C-alpha positions as CSV (number, residue, x, y, z in Angstrom):
1,M,-14.1,-11.2,2.5
2,T,-12.7,-7.7,2.7
3,R,-14.0,-4.8,4.7
4,E,-15.2,-3.1,1.5
5,E,-17.1,-6.2,0.4
6,A,-18.9,-6.4,3.8
7,V,-19.9,-2.7,3.6
8,N,-21.2,-3.2,0.1
9,V,-23.3,-6.2,1.1
10,A,-24.8,-4.2,4.0
11,R,-25.4,-1.1,1.9
12,Q,-27.2,-3.2,-0.8
13,L,-29.3,-4.8,1.9
14,A,-30.3,-1.4,3.3
15,E,-31.3,-0.2,-0.2
16,Q,-33.4,-3.3,-0.8
17,N,-35.2,-2.8,2.5
18,R,-35.4,1.0,2.0
19,W,-33.5,1.7,5.2
20,T,-31.7,5.0,5.6
21,W,-27.9,4.6,5.1
22,T,-25.8,7.2,6.8
23,E,-22.1,7.6,7.0
24,P,-19.8,7.0,8.9
25,V,-19.7,3.2,8.7
26,R,-18.0,0.8,11.1
27,A,-17.1,-2.7,10.0
28,V,-15.5,-5.0,12.4
29,R,-14.4,-8.6,11.8
30,S,-14.8,-10.9,14.9
31,R,-15.1,-14.4,16.1
32,R,-17.5,-15.8,18.7
33,W,-14.8,-18.1,20.1
34,W,-11.0,-18.3,19.8
35,F,-11.4,-20.9,17.0
36,G,-14.9,-20.2,15.8
37,P,-16.1,-18.9,12.5
38,A,-15.4,-15.3,11.6
39,Y,-18.1,-12.8,10.9
40,W,-18.4,-9.1,10.0
41,R,-20.6,-6.7,11.9
42,V,-21.4,-3.6,9.8
43,T,-23.1,-0.5,11.4
44,S,-24.1,2.6,9.6
45,N,-24.3,6.0,11.3
46,A,-21.7,4.5,13.7
47,T,-21.1,7.6,15.8
48,A,-24.7,8.2,16.7
49,R,-27.7,6.5,18.1
50,G,-30.6,6.1,15.7
51,R,-30.9,5.5,12.0
52,N,-28.5,2.6,12.3
53,V,-28.4,-0.3,9.9
54,I,-26.8,-3.2,11.7
55,V,-25.8,-6.2,9.5
56,T,-23.9,-9.4,10.6
57,I,-22.3,-11.3,7.7
58,D,-20.6,-14.7,7.8
59,D,-17.0,-14.2,6.6
60,A,-16.7,-17.6,4.8
61,S,-20.1,-18.1,3.2
62,R,-20.9,-14.3,2.8
63,K,-24.4,-15.0,4.0
64,V,-26.3,-12.4,6.0
65,M,-26.8,-13.8,9.4
66,Q,-28.8,-10.9,10.8
67,A,-30.0,-7.6,9.6
68,K,-31.9,-4.9,11.4
69,F,-32.7,-1.2,11.4
70,A,-32.7,0.9,14.6
71,P,-34.7,4.0,13.9
72,R,-33.9,5.6,17.3
């Protein structure tokens, strides 16, 4: 999964839930352990607190592991 694909999944999820999507967006690929499965964490409005859409996506299966909206 590329960064752009992860951002698109998060943006579509935000639109489905009618959450505010604000630029800039931060997308970081990480692992829980040295050898563990990789995942993406996408955060909208990344330079400010509030109006943040935060989505965690499994890199291999492309399934959304967690999604939330932080209004403040």
